[in-house]
C-alpha positions as CSV (number, residue, x, y, z in Angstrom):
1,M,132.0,121.1,69.5
2,T,132.7,121.1,73.3
3,I,133.2,123.4,76.2
4,S,136.0,123.7,78.8
5,L,135.4,123.8,82.5
6,G,136.7,127.4,82.7
7,E,134.3,128.5,80.0
8,F,131.4,126.7,81.6
9,L,132.1,128.4,85.0
10,R,132.3,131.8,83.4
11,Q,129.0,131.3,81.5
12,I,127.3,130.2,84.7
13,I,128.3,133.5,86.4
14,E,127.3,135.6,83.5
15,N,124.1,133.7,82.5
16,P,121.4,133.1,85.1
17,A,119.4,131.0,82.6
18,L,122.3,128.6,82.3
19,L,122.5,128.3,86.0
20,I,118.9,127.3,86.2
21,T,119.3,124.8,83.4
22,V,122.3,123.2,85.1
23,I,120.5,123.0,88.4
24,L,117.5,121.3,86.8
25,T,119.7,118.9,84.7
26,L,121.7,117.9,87.8
27,G,118.4,117.4,89.6
28,V,117.4,114.9,87.0
29,V,120.7,113.2,87.3
30,L,120.3,113.1,91.1
31,V,116.9,111.5,90.8
32,N,118.3,109.0,88.4
33,G,120.7,108.0,91.2
34,W,117.6,107.4,93.4
35,T,115.6,105.4,90.9
36,D,117.8,103.8,88.2
37,A,121.4,103.5,89.5
38,P,120.4,101.3,92.5
39,N,119.2,98.6,90.0
40,A,122.9,97.9,89.1
41,I,123.7,96.9,92.7
42,A,120.3,95.5,93.7
43,T,121.1,91.8,93.3
44,C,124.5,91.8,95.0
45,V,123.1,93.8,98.0
46,S,120.0,91.6,98.3
47,T,122.0,88.4,98.3
48,R,124.3,89.9,101.0
49,S,127.4,89.6,98.8
50,I,128.4,93.1,99.6
51,E,127.3,95.8,102.2
52,P,125.1,98.6,100.8
53,R,127.6,101.4,101.6
54,A,130.4,99.5,99.8
55,A,128.1,98.7,96.9
56,I,127.2,102.4,96.5
57,I,130.9,103.4,96.5
58,M,131.6,100.6,93.9
59,A,128.6,101.8,91.8
60,A,129.9,105.4,91.8
61,I,133.3,104.3,90.6
62,F,132.1,102.0,87.9
63,N,129.4,104.4,86.8
64,F,132.1,106.9,86.1
65,L,134.3,104.4,84.3
66,G,131.3,103.4,82.2
67,V,130.7,107.0,81.3
68,L,134.3,107.7,80.5
69,V,135.2,104.5,78.6
70,M,132.0,104.1,76.5
71,T,131.7,107.8,75.8
72,T,135.3,107.8,74.6
73,V,134.8,104.7,72.4
74,N,131.2,105.3,71.2
75,A,129.0,108.3,72.1
76,T,126.1,107.3,69.9
77,V,123.6,107.0,72.7
78,A,124.2,110.7,73.7
79,Q,123.9,111.7,70.1
80,T,120.6,109.8,69.7
81,I,119.0,111.5,72.7
82,Y,120.4,114.9,71.5
83,N,118.9,114.5,68.0
84,M,115.6,112.8,69.0
85,V,113.9,116.1,69.8
86,D,113.9,119.4,68.0
87,F,114.5,122.4,70.3
88,G,115.4,124.6,67.3
89,G,114.0,128.0,66.5
90,N,113.8,130.7,69.1
91,V,116.6,130.0,71.5
92,H,114.9,131.6,74.5
93,S,111.7,129.6,74.1
94,A,113.7,126.4,73.5
95,L,115.6,126.9,76.7
96,V,112.4,127.5,78.6
97,A,110.8,124.4,77.1
98,L,113.9,122.3,78.0
99,C,113.8,123.6,81.6
100,A,110.1,122.6,81.7
101,A,110.9,119.1,80.5
102,L,113.5,118.6,83.2
103,F,111.2,119.9,85.9
104,A,108.5,117.4,84.7
105,I,111.0,114.5,84.8
106,V,112.0,115.4,88.3
107,L,108.3,115.5,89.4
108,W,107.5,112.1,87.8
109,A,110.6,110.3,89.1
110,T,110.4,111.7,92.6
111,A,106.8,110.5,92.9
112,A,107.8,107.0,91.7
113,W,110.7,106.9,94.2
114,Y,108.4,108.0,97.0
115,F,106.2,104.9,96.4
116,G,109.2,102.7,95.9
117,I,108.4,101.9,92.3
118,P,111.5,101.4,90.1
119,T,110.4,103.6,87.2
120,S,112.6,104.0,84.2
121,E,114.3,107.3,84.3
122,S,115.4,106.8,80.7
123,H,111.8,106.5,79.5
124,A,110.8,109.5,81.7
125,L,113.7,111.5,80.1
126,I,112.6,110.6,76.6
127,A,108.9,111.3,77.3
128,G,109.5,114.6,79.1
129,L,111.7,115.9,76.3
130,S,109.4,114.8,73.6
131,G,106.3,116.4,75.3
132,A,108.2,119.7,75.7
133,A,109.5,119.6,72.1
134,I,106.0,119.0,70.8
135,A,104.7,122.0,72.8
136,L,107.6,124.1,71.5
137,Q,107.1,123.3,67.9
138,G,103.3,123.1,68.0
139,G,103.1,119.5,66.7
140,L,104.8,116.2,66.1
141,S,107.5,118.0,64.1
142,G,109.1,118.4,67.5
143,V,110.3,114.8,67.5
144,D,112.4,112.9,65.0
145,P,110.7,109.6,64.1
146,T,114.0,108.1,62.8
147,E,115.6,108.5,66.2
148,W,112.4,107.8,68.2
149,I,112.1,104.3,66.5
150,K,115.3,103.4,68.4
151,V,113.3,103.7,71.6
152,I,110.8,101.1,70.4
153,Y,113.7,98.9,69.4
154,G,115.1,99.4,72.9
155,L,111.8,98.4,74.6
156,V,111.6,95.2,72.6
157,L,115.3,94.4,73.1
158,S,115.4,95.0,76.9
159,T,112.1,93.1,77.4
160,F,112.6,89.9,75.4
161,L,116.4,89.7,75.3
162,G,116.7,90.6,79.0
163,F,114.2,87.9,80.0
164,G,115.5,85.4,77.6
165,M,119.2,85.9,78.5
166,G,118.4,85.8,82.2
167,N,116.5,82.5,81.8
168,L,119.2,81.0,79.6
169,T,122.2,82.2,81.7
170,V,120.9,80.8,85.0
171,R,120.3,77.4,83.3
172,I,123.8,77.3,81.9
173,V,125.3,78.4,85.3
174,E,123.4,75.7,87.2
175,L,124.4,73.1,84.7
176,A,128.1,74.1,84.8
177,F,128.2,74.0,88.7
178,R,125.9,71.0,89.3
179,R,128.7,68.9,90.6
180,T,130.5,71.7,92.5
181,E,130.5,71.5,96.3
182,R,127.9,73.9,97.7
183,K,130.4,75.7,100.0
184,K,132.9,76.3,97.2
185,A,130.1,77.4,94.8
186,H,128.8,79.8,97.5
187,A,132.2,81.4,98.0
188,F,132.7,81.7,94.2
189,F,129.4,83.3,93.5
190,Q,129.7,85.8,96.4
191,K,132.8,87.2,94.7
192,A,131.2,86.8,91.2
193,Q,128.1,88.8,92.4
194,V,130.3,91.7,93.4
195,A,132.0,91.6,89.9
196,G,128.5,91.4,88.3
197,G,127.3,94.4,90.2
198,A,130.4,96.4,89.2
199,A,129.9,95.4,85.5
200,T,126.2,96.4,85.7
201,A,127.1,99.7,87.2
202,F,129.7,100.2,84.4
203,M,127.0,99.6,81.8
204,H,124.5,101.8,83.6
205,G,127.1,104.7,83.3
206,A,127.6,103.8,79.6
207,Q,123.9,104.0,78.9
208,D,122.2,106.4,81.3
209,G,125.2,108.7,81.8
210,Q,125.4,109.3,78.1
211,K,121.6,110.2,78.0
212,F,121.9,112.8,80.6
213,M,125.1,114.3,79.3
214,G,123.5,114.7,75.9
215,V,120.7,116.7,77.5
216,F,123.3,118.7,79.6
217,M,125.1,119.7,76.4
218,L,121.8,120.7,74.7
219,G,121.2,123.0,77.7
220,L,124.7,124.5,77.5
221,F,124.4,125.3,73.8
222,L,120.9,126.8,74.1
223,A,121.9,128.9,77.1
224,G,124.8,130.2,75.0
225,G,122.5,131.1,72.1
226,R,123.6,128.2,70.0
227,G,120.6,126.2,68.9
228,D,122.1,124.8,65.7
229,V,124.9,122.5,67.1
230,D,124.5,119.1,65.6
231,H,127.7,117.4,66.8
232,F,129.6,117.7,70.1
233,V,132.3,116.1,72.3
234,I,131.5,115.4,75.9
235,P,134.2,116.9,78.2
236,V,135.8,114.8,81.0
237,W,134.8,117.3,83.7
238,L,131.1,116.7,82.8
239,M,131.5,113.0,83.0
240,I,133.0,113.4,86.6
241,L,130.2,115.8,87.6
242,C,127.4,113.6,86.4
243,S,128.9,110.5,88.0
244,L,129.3,112.2,91.4
245,V,125.8,113.6,91.4
246,M,124.4,110.2,90.4
247,A,126.3,108.5,93.2
248,L,124.9,111.0,95.7
249,G,121.4,110.2,94.6
250,T,122.0,106.5,95.1
251,S,123.3,107.0,98.6
252,I,120.3,109.2,99.6
253,G,117.4,107.0,98.4
254,G,118.6,103.9,96.6
255,Y,117.6,101.3,99.2
256,R,113.9,101.5,98.4
257,I,114.6,100.5,94.8
258,I,117.1,97.9,95.8
259,K,114.4,96.3,98.0
260,A,111.8,96.4,95.3
261,V,114.0,94.9,92.6
262,G,116.3,92.6,94.5
263,M,114.1,91.4,97.3
264,D,110.4,91.8,96.7
265,M,110.1,90.7,93.1
266,V,112.1,87.5,93.3
267,R,114.1,85.9,96.2
268,L,117.5,85.3,94.6
269,D,120.4,83.0,95.5
270,K,123.9,84.2,94.8
271,H,124.2,82.2,91.6
272,Q,120.8,83.6,90.4
273,G,121.8,87.2,91.2
274,F,125.1,86.6,89.2
275,S,123.1,85.2,86.3
276,A,120.8,88.2,86.2
277,D,123.8,90.6,86.2
278,V,125.5,88.8,83.4
279,A,122.3,88.9,81.3
280,A,121.7,92.6,82.0
281,V,125.3,93.5,81.2
282,G,125.2,91.6,77.9
283,C,121.9,93.3,76.8
284,L,123.2,96.8,77.9
285,F,126.5,96.3,76.1
286,L,124.8,95.3,72.9
287,S,122.5,98.3,73.1
288,S,125.3,100.8,73.8
289,L,127.4,99.6,70.8
290,T,124.4,100.0,68.5
291,G,123.4,103.4,69.9
292,I,119.9,102.1,71.1
293,P,118.8,103.9,74.2
294,V,117.4,101.3,76.6
295,S,116.4,101.5,80.2
296,T,118.7,100.0,82.8
297,T,115.7,99.4,85.1
298,H,113.8,97.6,82.4
299,T,116.7,95.5,81.4
300,K,117.7,94.5,84.9
301,T,114.2,93.7,86.1
302,T,113.3,91.6,83.0
303,A,116.6,89.7,83.5
304,I,115.7,89.0,87.1
305,M,112.2,87.8,86.0
306,G,113.9,85.4,83.5
307,V,116.1,84.0,86.2
308,G,113.2,83.5,88.6
309,A,111.0,81.9,85.9
310,A,113.7,79.4,85.1
311,K,113.0,77.7,88.4
312,R,109.2,78.1,88.3
313,L,106.9,80.8,87.3
314,S,105.4,81.0,90.8
315,S,108.8,82.0,92.3
316,V,108.3,85.5,90.7
317,N,106.1,87.9,92.6
318,W,103.9,88.9,89.7
319,G,102.0,91.5,91.8
320,V,105.3,93.5,92.0
321,V,105.9,92.8,88.4
322,N,102.4,94.1,87.4
323,E,103.1,97.3,89.4
324,M,106.4,97.8,87.6
325,V,104.9,97.2,84.2
326,L,102.0,99.5,84.8
327,T,104.5,102.2,85.8
328,W,106.5,101.6,82.6
329,V,103.4,101.8,80.4
330,L,102.2,105.0,82.1
331,T,105.6,106.7,81.9
332,F,105.5,107.7,78.2
333,P,102.0,109.2,78.1
334,G,102.2,110.4,81.7
335,C,105.6,112.1,81.8
336,G,105.1,113.2,78.2
337,L,101.9,115.0,79.0
338,I,103.5,116.6,82.1
339,G,106.4,117.8,79.9
340,F,104.0,119.2,77.3
341,L,101.8,121.1,79.9
342,M,104.9,122.4,81.8
343,A,106.4,123.7,78.6
344,Q,103.1,125.4,77.7
345,L,103.0,127.0,81.2
346,F,106.7,127.9,81.4
347,M,106.6,129.6,77.9
348,R,103.7,131.7,79.0
349,L,105.3,132.7,82.3
350,F,108.8,133.3,81.0
């Protein structure tokens, strides 16, 4: 099942509830542009391989291509997010609970952005939706454990595989270029860093773009009184819309996250930044093909840690790492609780 642009615009005019849902969903996508999308270009900007403005434009283009290509080939990540929570039953209450979850996610992510902490928007999305679904259904029946287990797989995959691939990739790169003249290597990796940033942005769109479009489609169906849809096709106009809003978010507030990930955590040379990008892209690609929802932030930062640790453990600023890990740990219970409380409040008010 899908929806055309004309039908979508008509429903927005006729249905105020849908308009509110769309505004909140796009608000979450915008905040994702603040907090998650900058990770894709953090390394190529921090190593001065490309100017920030050009990097943002590049990220916008490749985010869209990632959304378009991967969603066309394999939309399992969007289906996983859609099926992970149960917003069935009373359609009005379900829509109110969904709006509460989106509001909670925006609150959580904006606070993290304000403090310059690269929180995982993917984890916040999953936690907020789960908390609201539990409030809606009155218990753990609001979440599907067979789909939720994929989140655990994603955590393990992005942590250990991201770190391991980063560590291994930089060692291979340094071995392969050990006899290359420094000037030539510098010129090569400057271009390679740009390509690596583009590839990471592509995979960010493939992963995170699908997650938010899955939620967008859920809101559309609930607002239209259709709470029993179990399969859908994402329209191209929605891919374009989400990509543009995500790019806007990156241009507004992305530099704080770029600084935290690409500069404060580990000081990277160009070949190290390239190695981190290659490792992150490989991990994200594997996750997208298998339908496992992973965090772009989590994957990219663990890859950078692995690259830094390959030189020596002390080259990693573990104080920044500890701050990030604490935020990741707190996201599930914290954003989940906010989603639960907001859903309880919204359902009483509306």
